[in-house]
C-alpha positions as CSV (number, residue, x, y, z in Angstrom):
1,M,13.8,-51.1,14.4
2,T,10.7,-53.1,14.6
3,E,7.7,-51.8,13.1
4,D,5.9,-51.3,16.2
5,R,8.7,-48.9,17.7
6,A,9.2,-47.2,14.3
7,A,5.7,-46.5,14.4
8,R,5.7,-44.9,17.8
9,A,8.9,-43.0,17.1
10,A,7.1,-41.5,14.0
11,Q,4.1,-40.4,16.4
12,R,6.5,-39.1,18.9
13,R,6.9,-35.3,19.0
14,W,10.0,-34.7,21.2
15,E,9.9,-32.3,23.9
16,S,13.3,-31.0,25.2
17,F,15.3,-33.7,27.2
18,P,15.1,-33.0,30.9
19,P,17.8,-31.3,33.0
20,A,20.6,-33.5,34.4
21,P,20.4,-34.9,37.7
22,E,23.0,-34.6,40.6
23,P,25.8,-37.0,39.7
24,L,26.4,-40.0,41.4
25,P,29.2,-40.7,44.0
26,Y,30.5,-43.6,42.3
27,P,29.8,-44.6,38.6
28,V,27.6,-47.3,37.5
29,L,26.3,-48.6,34.0
30,D,23.3,-48.2,31.9
31,S,22.5,-51.9,31.4
32,H,19.9,-51.6,28.7
33,T,19.6,-48.6,26.1
34,H,18.5,-48.1,22.3
35,L,21.2,-45.4,20.9
36,D,20.1,-46.3,17.5
37,I,16.7,-44.8,18.0
38,V,18.2,-41.6,19.4
39,A,20.2,-41.7,16.2
40,E,17.3,-42.5,13.9
41,D,15.5,-39.6,15.7
42,G,18.2,-37.3,14.8
43,G,20.1,-37.3,17.8
44,D,24.1,-37.8,18.2
45,P,25.0,-41.0,20.4
46,A,28.0,-39.2,21.1
47,T,26.5,-36.6,22.8
48,Q,24.4,-39.0,24.9
49,I,27.5,-40.9,25.9
50,G,29.2,-37.8,27.0
51,A,26.2,-36.5,28.9
52,A,25.9,-39.9,31.0
53,A,29.7,-39.7,31.8
54,Q,29.2,-36.2,33.4
55,V,26.5,-37.8,36.1
56,G,28.7,-40.9,36.6
57,V,27.2,-43.3,34.0
58,D,30.3,-44.3,32.5
59,R,29.3,-47.6,30.7
60,L,26.4,-48.1,28.2
61,V,24.7,-51.5,26.9
62,Q,23.4,-50.9,23.4
63,V,20.7,-53.5,22.8
64,G,19.7,-55.0,19.6
65,V,16.0,-55.9,18.7
66,D,16.3,-57.1,15.1
67,V,19.3,-57.6,12.7
68,A,19.7,-54.1,11.5
69,S,19.7,-52.6,15.0
70,S,22.0,-55.5,16.3
71,R,24.6,-55.0,13.6
72,W,24.2,-51.2,14.3
73,G,25.1,-52.0,17.9
74,V,28.0,-54.0,17.3
75,A,29.5,-51.1,15.0
76,C,28.6,-48.5,17.8
77,A,30.4,-50.6,20.5
78,H,33.6,-50.6,18.2
79,E,33.4,-46.9,17.6
80,H,32.7,-45.8,21.4
81,A,34.9,-47.4,24.2
82,A,32.0,-46.6,26.6
83,V,29.6,-48.9,24.9
84,V,29.1,-52.7,24.7
85,A,26.4,-54.4,22.5
86,T,23.9,-57.2,22.7
87,V,22.3,-58.8,19.5
88,A,18.8,-60.7,19.1
89,L,15.4,-60.8,17.6
90,H,13.0,-58.8,19.8
91,P,9.9,-61.2,20.7
92,N,7.6,-59.1,18.5
93,E,9.9,-59.1,15.9
94,A,10.1,-62.9,15.5
95,P,6.4,-63.6,14.1
96,R,6.9,-60.8,11.2
97,L,10.0,-62.6,9.6
98,A,9.5,-64.7,6.7
99,D,12.9,-66.3,7.2
100,L,12.9,-66.4,10.8
101,D,16.0,-69.2,10.5
102,G,17.9,-67.0,8.1
103,A,17.8,-63.9,10.8
104,L,18.7,-66.1,13.4
105,D,21.8,-67.3,11.5
106,Q,22.6,-63.4,11.0
107,I,22.1,-62.9,15.1
108,A,24.4,-66.0,15.8
109,A,27.2,-64.8,13.5
110,L,27.3,-61.3,15.0
111,A,27.3,-62.7,18.5
112,Q,30.7,-64.0,18.0
113,D,32.1,-60.4,17.9
114,P,34.0,-59.6,21.1
115,R,32.2,-56.5,21.7
116,V,28.7,-58.3,21.8
117,R,28.4,-59.1,25.4
118,G,25.1,-60.6,25.4
119,I,21.9,-62.0,23.7
120,G,19.0,-59.9,24.0
121,E,16.4,-58.8,24.0
122,T,14.7,-62.0,23.5
123,G,11.9,-63.7,25.3
124,L,8.0,-63.4,25.4
125,D,5.6,-60.6,24.7
126,F,1.8,-61.4,25.1
127,F,0.8,-57.9,24.9
128,R,1.4,-57.2,21.3
129,T,1.9,-60.2,19.6
130,K,-1.6,-62.0,18.9
131,E,-2.2,-65.9,19.1
132,E,-1.0,-66.8,15.9
133,G,2.5,-65.1,16.5
134,L,3.2,-66.9,19.7
135,K,4.5,-70.1,18.3
136,P,7.4,-68.4,16.2
137,Q,8.1,-66.2,19.1
138,E,8.9,-69.0,21.4
139,R,10.9,-70.7,18.9
140,S,12.9,-67.7,18.6
141,F,13.3,-67.3,22.2
142,R,14.5,-71.0,22.4
143,A,16.9,-70.4,19.8
144,H,18.1,-67.5,21.7
145,I,18.7,-69.5,24.7
146,A,20.5,-72.0,22.9
147,L,22.7,-69.5,21.4
148,A,23.6,-67.8,24.8
149,K,24.8,-71.1,26.2
150,A,26.5,-71.9,22.8
151,V,28.6,-68.3,23.3
152,G,28.8,-68.1,26.9
153,K,27.0,-65.0,27.0
154,P,24.5,-63.5,29.3
155,L,20.8,-63.8,28.2
156,V,18.8,-60.6,28.4
157,I,15.2,-61.1,28.3
158,H,12.2,-59.1,27.4
159,D,8.9,-60.1,29.3
160,R,5.6,-58.6,29.0
161,D,2.6,-60.2,30.5
162,A,4.3,-63.4,30.1
163,H,6.0,-64.2,33.5
164,A,4.9,-67.7,33.9
165,D,5.8,-68.9,30.2
166,I,9.1,-67.1,30.4
167,L,10.1,-69.5,33.4
168,R,8.5,-72.6,31.7
169,V,10.7,-72.2,28.9
170,L,13.8,-71.5,30.7
171,D,12.9,-74.3,32.8
172,D,12.6,-76.4,30.1
173,E,15.7,-75.4,27.9
174,G,17.8,-74.8,30.9
175,A,18.8,-71.5,31.5
176,P,22.2,-70.3,30.8
177,Q,24.5,-69.2,33.6
178,T,23.6,-65.6,33.6
179,V,20.1,-64.6,32.8
180,V,19.1,-60.7,33.1
181,M,15.2,-59.9,33.5
182,H,15.5,-56.6,31.5
183,C,12.9,-54.0,32.8
184,F,11.7,-56.1,35.6
185,S,7.8,-55.9,35.7
186,G,6.6,-58.5,38.1
187,D,5.5,-58.6,41.7
188,E,7.4,-59.7,44.8
189,A,6.2,-63.5,44.2
190,F,7.6,-63.4,40.7
191,A,10.8,-61.6,42.0
192,A,11.3,-64.3,44.4
193,E,11.1,-66.9,41.8
194,C,13.8,-65.4,39.6
195,V,16.1,-64.6,42.7
196,R,15.6,-68.1,43.4
197,R,16.9,-69.1,40.2
198,G,19.9,-66.7,40.2
199,F,18.5,-64.5,37.8
200,V,19.6,-60.7,37.6
201,L,16.9,-58.4,37.9
202,S,17.3,-55.1,36.0
203,F,14.8,-52.1,37.1
204,A,13.9,-49.3,34.8
205,G,12.6,-46.1,35.4
206,T,9.3,-47.7,36.2
207,V,10.5,-48.3,39.8
208,T,10.0,-44.6,40.4
209,F,6.6,-44.4,39.2
210,K,4.1,-43.6,41.9
211,N,1.7,-46.7,40.8
212,A,4.5,-49.0,40.9
213,P,4.9,-49.9,44.7
214,H,5.1,-53.7,43.4
215,L,8.4,-52.9,41.7
216,R,9.9,-51.3,44.8
217,A,8.7,-54.0,47.0
218,A,10.4,-56.7,44.1
219,A,13.7,-54.4,44.6
220,A,13.7,-54.4,48.5
221,L,13.9,-58.2,48.4
222,T,16.5,-58.8,45.4
223,P,20.1,-59.4,47.0
224,P,22.3,-56.3,45.8
225,E,24.4,-58.8,43.7
226,Q,21.6,-59.6,41.4
227,I,20.6,-56.1,40.7
228,L,21.2,-54.0,37.6
229,V,19.7,-50.6,36.5
230,E,18.6,-49.4,32.9
231,T,17.0,-46.9,31.0
232,D,15.5,-48.5,28.1
233,A,16.1,-45.3,26.6
234,P,14.3,-43.4,24.8
235,Y,11.4,-44.9,26.8
236,L,10.4,-45.4,30.4
237,T,11.7,-42.1,31.9
238,P,11.9,-42.1,35.6
239,M,10.0,-39.5,37.6
240,P,9.8,-36.6,37.9
241,H,10.0,-36.4,34.0
242,R,7.6,-39.2,33.0
243,G,6.7,-38.6,29.6
244,R,9.9,-36.8,28.6
245,P,12.6,-38.5,26.4
246,N,14.7,-40.8,28.3
247,A,18.4,-40.9,28.3
248,S,21.2,-42.6,30.1
249,Y,22.2,-39.5,32.2
250,L,19.0,-39.9,33.9
251,I,19.9,-43.3,35.4
252,P,21.1,-41.4,38.8
253,L,17.3,-40.8,39.4
254,T,16.6,-44.7,39.2
255,V,19.5,-45.6,41.3
256,R,18.7,-43.5,43.9
257,A,15.1,-45.0,44.0
258,L,16.5,-48.3,44.3
259,A,18.8,-47.3,47.1
260,E,15.7,-45.9,49.0
261,A,13.6,-49.0,48.2
262,K,16.5,-51.2,49.7
263,G,17.3,-49.0,52.6
264,M,20.9,-49.1,51.4
265,P,23.5,-45.9,51.1
266,L,23.5,-44.5,47.8
267,A,27.4,-45.3,47.5
268,D,26.8,-48.9,48.4
269,M,23.9,-49.1,45.8
270,C,26.2,-47.8,42.9
271,H,29.1,-50.0,44.0
272,A,26.8,-53.2,43.9
273,I,25.6,-52.2,40.3
274,S,28.9,-51.5,38.9
275,G,30.5,-54.6,40.3
276,N,27.6,-56.6,38.9
277,G,27.9,-54.7,35.6
278,D,31.5,-55.9,35.2
279,R,30.8,-59.2,36.5
280,I,27.9,-59.7,33.8
281,F,29.1,-58.0,30.8
282,G,32.9,-58.3,31.2
283,P,35.4,-55.2,31.2
284,W,34.6,-52.4,28.9
């Protein structure tokens, strides 16, 4: 866990988890979750996995943010058939490392594991990283792009306040065949640029927030074959439970919001998301 995430977790006072929503008519995946934080906060990942399955979320992508969480995710994916992993250094982690190259080498070694199905979350974050950290952050991002292409696995991108620079670096390096924009946070114009490049937009609980009409507009213009859904749990809990801890079993709330934004039948939205998950991350 990065220092920022560890500090926020230490300050957090968990309320009870929200009640389970109505199950989905067809199973989908959670394309981005952090079961390692659940474990560090004293929760049981197996319980979270089981609760998700009860509402039709039968596959989870456990996402790494540093060497330790990436290694944990690989082990979790080997232990639980419903879980696959991604591995990476979070953009806020890269500037903190005394030996960035050594950490990147460890990520590259983990990336060879067959239960690792993506490289991420990597990218750029101009919200938390200060000026002096931007160069190592971009160097790390470029290294992850090269790794994704070398191992032939999807690139999962963290983008915070860095839309134009994300596209600049990807265009400069040449994007991997599959790029997933984790927790898409842009407007219609940025969504159109990502869609034009063939990227996949993954929408989190933020798409349900009242103050996020731009996200619903972005979802509306995104073709169904370029949409994923995620929790980023334990963060970004969808409405009406914003502010409470998030978990994969709450995905149905976000899927229903996406179906409404796109004017699609719920079952069709589920089929699209499920098929995209299998195509992008491979069979579980």
